[in-house]
C-alpha positions in Angstrom: 90.6 104.1 60.6 89.6 103.0 64.1 89.2 99.3 64.7 86.6 99.0 67.5 86.6 95.1 67.8 90.2 94.3 66.9 91.5 90.9 68.0 94.8 91.2 69.8 96.9 88.5 71.3 97.2 84.9 70.4 94.4 83.4 68.3 95.8 79.9 69.3 94.3 80.5 72.7 90.9 81.1 71.2 91.3 78.0 69.1 92.2 75.9 72.1 89.3 77.2 74.0 87.0 76.1 71.3 88.8 72.8 71.0 88.3 72.1 74.7 84.5 72.2 74.4 84.4 68.8 72.7 86.5 66.9 75.3 84.6 68.6 78.1 81.3 67.3 76.7 82.9 63.9 76.1 84.2 63.5 79.7 80.7 64.4 81.0 79.1 61.8 78.7 81.6 59.1 79.8 81.1 59.6 83.5 77.3 60.1 83.2 77.1 56.8 81.4 79.1 55.1 84.1 76.9 56.6 86.9 73.8 55.6 85.1 75.0 52.0 84.5 76.1 51.7 88.2 72.7 53.0 89.3 71.0 50.3 87.2 73.3 47.4 88.2 75.5 48.2 91.2 77.2 44.8 91.1 78.8 45.6 87.7 80.6 48.8 88.9 83.9 47.0 89.3 83.6 45.5 85.8 82.9 48.7 84.0 85.3 51.0 85.9 88.3 50.2 83.7 86.3 51.1 80.6 85.5 54.5 82.2 89.2 55.3 82.6 90.0 54.1 79.1 87.3 56.3 77.7 88.4 59.2 79.8 92.0 58.9 78.6 90.9 58.8 75.0 88.8 61.9 75.3 91.5 63.7 77.2 94.0 62.8 74.4 91.9 64.9 72.1 92.3 67.9 74.5 96.0 67.4 74.6 96.1 67.2 70.8 94.2 70.5 70.6 96.7 72.3 72.8 99.6 70.8 71.0 98.3 71.9 67.6 97.6 75.3 69.0 101.3 75.7 70.0 102.5 74.3 66.6 100.3 76.6 64.6 101.1 79.6 66.8 104.7 79.6 65.4 
């Protein structure tokens, strides 16, 4: 029997690609909220900048967990 659409290679790579969608959207939301808040009140940009980096780090931790679990489950 001929498999026309057989999946070859590592399915962990596919899983990580799907897991990277969430952090990608999250980083976009964090920085868009910072840009919007700075546009509304430019004097508060120095006050809110540490919160941007904390939010960025938390969201990127999810991406790192996704790649770590991909390697763990790959064997």
